[in-house]
C-alpha positions, 0 to 999 in steps of 0.5 A: 606234349608227350614225354616219349623218346626217339624209340617211343619210350619214356627217357630213363637214365640206368640205375635211377631210382626215379625214372619210372620206367627204368629197371631200378625204379623205386616202386615203393614211391610209386605206391605212395604217389599222392598227385599224379599228372602225364609228366609228373608224380608227388610223393612223400620221400624217405627221410622225412625231416618233418611230417609233410615233406614231399617230392615233386618228381618228373617221371622221365629222366631230367637233370634239374627242373631248369632242364625241363622242356619249356611245355612242361612249366605250366604243369609243375607249376599247377602241381606246385600250388596244389602242394602248397594248398594241401600243405597249408591246409593239413599243417597250417603253415606255408610250405618251403621249396628247394631243388639242387639244380644239378649239384648237391644231388644224391640222386641225379633226377630232378626233384623239388623238395616241399615241406611245411616250415615255420613262417618265422624262420628263413633260411636266406642269410644262411644260404646268403653266407654260403652263397653270396652270388644269387638272383631273386627269380619270380617262378620256376620257368626262370630256371630254365634261362639260369640253367641254360646259361650258368648251369648249376643253382641252388633253388629256395623258396619261402613265403613266396620268395624265390631265389636261385643260388650259384655255387657248387654245393656239398651233397644235401645242403639244403637238407642239412640246413633245413633240418638244422633249422627245425632243430632235427640234424639227425634227420638231415641224411635220408639214408641214416634216418631211423626207419621206423620214425620214417615210416611213421611219418610217411603214414601220417603224410599220406593220411593228411595230404592224400585225397 
């Protein structure tokens, strides 16, 4: 499968910083790419809540992982496994993954967050308190069915346990929950993150997670 639109070009949304061929594409994020496949990039994101914080992002425009064509799921699942292995090796911690599936996004382009996280911290109770309706899932592939039947979702994974929560959420909800759990609430909002600290953590992340 390729990701070309009907005009022979990659699909982009004007003004989107993550659309790789778009006029507003964030070229700095491209220079930080540590994994690239035909349809995806992985890079350390601005707003490093903790060192080792990465985004998994499709090159062309999709609203959520659940909206990806089914042919792309084997690719993103393999990338996710590789990201998990690198984080575990570099930080001796399993990663947590999350995605605002069409809700609570500040950039309206699919992106899965991944970061090293303490094994003894589980945010399920926090999410369940705020969002009592949820479904346990087995892989990212399940998000396609959820997207097509329910629409928006909040995806969360910890220690191999995956969940999709159903409710509107405020922007950056999961970032706020993670930052609070790690004791760094001031890093929840990537727009107001201390840029000097951010740049230092991004550099260390690149050094540890690039091959």
